[in-house]
C-alpha positions as CSV (number, residue, x, y, z in Angstrom):
1,M,-21.9,-19.2,-9.0
2,D,-18.3,-19.2,-7.9
3,K,-17.8,-15.4,-6.8
4,K,-14.7,-13.8,-8.7
5,L,-12.2,-12.8,-5.9
6,R,-9.0,-10.6,-5.9
7,Q,-6.0,-11.7,-4.3
8,N,-4.9,-9.6,-2.0
9,V,-2.8,-8.8,1.3
10,G,-3.9,-7.6,4.5
11,I,-1.6,-6.1,7.2
12,M,-1.5,-5.9,10.9
13,I,1.1,-3.5,12.0
14,I,1.2,-3.9,15.9
15,N,3.5,-1.1,17.9
16,P,5.7,-2.3,20.9
17,A,2.8,-2.1,23.3
18,G,0.5,-4.5,21.3
19,E,-1.9,-2.4,19.6
20,V,-3.0,-2.3,16.4
21,W,-2.6,0.5,13.4
22,L,-6.2,1.5,12.0
23,G,-6.2,4.2,9.3
24,K,-9.2,6.4,8.8
25,R,-9.7,6.0,5.0
26,A,-9.7,8.9,2.6
27,D,-12.5,7.7,0.8
28,G,-14.8,6.2,3.6
29,L,-15.5,9.8,5.5
30,K,-19.4,9.6,4.8
31,F,-19.1,6.0,6.3
32,K,-19.9,5.2,9.8
33,F,-17.1,2.4,9.9
34,N,-14.3,3.7,8.0
35,E,-11.3,2.7,9.3
36,Q,-9.3,-0.5,8.7
37,M,-5.8,-1.9,8.4
38,P,-3.8,-1.2,5.2
39,Q,-4.4,-3.6,2.3
40,G,-4.0,-4.2,-1.3
41,G,-3.5,-6.0,-4.3
42,I,-1.0,-8.6,-5.4
43,D,0.7,-7.7,-8.3
44,S,1.7,-9.8,-11.4
45,G,5.0,-11.3,-10.4
46,E,4.8,-10.4,-6.9
47,T,4.9,-12.8,-3.8
48,P,2.4,-12.0,-1.1
49,L,5.2,-10.8,1.1
50,E,6.5,-8.5,-1.2
51,A,3.0,-7.0,-2.1
52,A,2.7,-6.7,1.7
53,Y,5.7,-4.7,2.1
54,R,5.0,-2.6,-1.3
55,E,1.3,-1.9,0.2
56,M,2.5,-0.7,3.9
57,K,5.1,1.5,2.0
58,E,2.5,2.8,-0.2
59,E,-0.7,3.4,2.2
60,T,1.5,4.0,5.4
61,G,4.7,5.5,4.2
62,L,6.0,3.1,6.5
63,Q,9.7,1.7,5.2
64,K,10.5,-2.0,5.5
65,E,13.6,-1.4,8.0
66,K,10.7,-0.2,10.2
67,A,8.6,-2.7,10.6
68,R,9.9,-6.5,11.3
69,L,7.6,-9.3,10.2
70,L,6.4,-11.7,13.0
71,Y,3.9,-13.9,11.3
72,E,2.0,-14.8,8.2
73,S,-1.5,-16.4,8.2
74,K,-1.8,-20.1,7.3
75,E,-4.7,-19.4,5.8
76,W,-6.3,-17.3,2.8
77,Y,-9.6,-15.2,4.2
78,S,-11.9,-13.7,1.8
79,Y,-14.9,-11.5,1.9
80,V,-17.4,-10.4,-0.8
81,F,-18.2,-6.7,-1.3
82,P,-21.8,-5.2,-0.8
83,K,-22.0,-5.2,-4.9
84,P,-19.3,-6.3,-7.5
85,K,-16.2,-3.5,-7.6
86,T,-14.1,-2.6,-10.7
87,I,-10.5,-2.6,-9.5
88,G,-8.1,-1.7,-13.1
89,K,-9.7,-3.6,-15.8
90,H,-11.6,-6.4,-13.7
91,V,-15.0,-6.6,-12.0
92,Y,-14.5,-8.5,-8.4
93,D,-17.3,-10.0,-6.2
94,G,-14.9,-9.5,-3.3
95,Q,-11.0,-10.1,-2.0
96,K,-9.1,-13.3,-1.0
97,Q,-6.6,-12.0,1.5
98,K,-3.3,-13.5,2.8
99,W,-2.3,-11.8,6.1
100,F,1.1,-10.8,7.7
101,L,1.9,-9.3,11.5
102,F,4.5,-6.7,11.5
103,L,5.9,-4.9,14.6
104,Y,6.5,-1.5,14.2
105,Q,9.8,-0.6,15.3
106,G,10.1,3.3,15.0
107,D,10.2,6.0,17.2
108,G,6.5,7.3,16.0
109,S,7.5,9.5,13.4
110,D,7.8,7.1,10.5
111,F,4.2,7.0,9.0
112,N,3.8,9.3,5.9
113,L,0.3,9.1,4.7
114,E,1.0,11.1,1.7
115,Y,3.9,9.2,0.8
116,Y,1.9,7.9,-2.5
117,P,-0.1,11.2,-3.5
118,E,-1.5,9.9,-6.4
119,E,-3.7,7.5,-4.3
120,I,-3.9,8.9,-0.3
121,E,-5.4,5.3,1.0
122,F,-5.7,6.9,4.7
123,I,-6.3,10.8,6.5
124,S,-5.2,9.8,9.8
125,Y,-4.3,6.8,12.0
126,K,-4.7,5.7,15.3
127,W,-3.2,2.8,17.7
128,Y,-6.3,0.2,19.0
129,P,-6.3,-2.6,21.5
130,L,-6.4,-5.6,19.4
131,R,-10.0,-6.4,20.8
132,E,-11.3,-3.3,19.9
133,I,-10.4,-3.2,16.0
134,V,-13.2,-5.3,14.6
135,Q,-16.0,-2.7,15.7
136,Y,-14.3,0.4,13.5
137,V,-14.9,-1.5,10.3
138,V,-16.9,-2.0,7.6
139,P,-19.4,-4.7,8.7
140,F,-18.8,-6.8,4.9
141,K,-14.9,-7.2,6.3
142,R,-15.7,-7.9,9.9
143,D,-15.5,-11.5,9.8
144,V,-11.9,-11.6,8.3
145,Y,-10.9,-9.3,11.1
146,T,-12.4,-11.4,13.7
147,K,-10.6,-14.2,12.0
148,V,-7.3,-12.7,11.6
149,T,-7.5,-11.1,15.3
150,E,-7.9,-14.7,16.4
151,E,-5.1,-16.1,14.6
152,F,-2.8,-13.3,15.2
153,E,-3.8,-12.8,19.0
154,P,-1.5,-15.9,20.5
155,I,1.5,-14.4,18.5
156,I,0.9,-11.0,19.6
157,Q,0.7,-12.3,23.5
158,K,3.7,-14.6,23.1
159,F,5.6,-11.2,21.6
160,L,4.6,-9.2,24.9
161,S,5.2,-12.4,27.1
162,R,8.9,-12.1,25.6
163,R,9.3,-8.7,25.7
164,I,8.3,-8.6,29.5
165,D,10.4,-11.6,30.2
166,D,13.2,-9.3,28.4
167,T,13.1,-6.8,30.2
168,V,12.5,-8.3,33.9
169,S,16.4,-10.6,32.9
170,L,17.8,-7.0,32.3
C-alpha cells in the first residue's frame, strides 16, 4: 500500500562557526527526544524555497534578511509517522521533505520563538555541532536527519574553509 506523504520543507540553520540550530519542541516536553530543526508544509501555490522562508519566520522569528541560502538538497527525503497524523483536513502517513541550508547572519538577537503566537513551535533553542544533532531528534526522523547531515556536511565544510581562507588573507 502506498503511503500518503505530505510535501514539506526542512530548514537547517548554521551559525558562522558551523553549528546547527535545534529547537526544543513546545509540544514535545513529555518525550525524551524533543528537539528538531524548523520544518513545515508547503502551501498551495508556494515553491519549496518560499515555504522554507515562511516556515523559518513563523517558527523562529528569523527574517529572510538574516538568513543566507547556502544550499538546497538534491533529494526529497521522507519519513513515516509512528501512526497516521491529521494535518488540516487530511490524514498523512508521513512527510516528504525538501531541505534547505541557511547561514545565520545576525548578532544573536534575531530569533523570536513567539513570532507566530497562534502556533508556537519551539520553547527554546541551542546551537549544536553538526555531527551531534541526530541524537536529539525523535527516532522516526533520524534517518532523514542523517541523510541531510551527510549531504550538507561538505557544503558546510567548504563554507568554513573559505571563511578561514578569507580571514587569513586579510
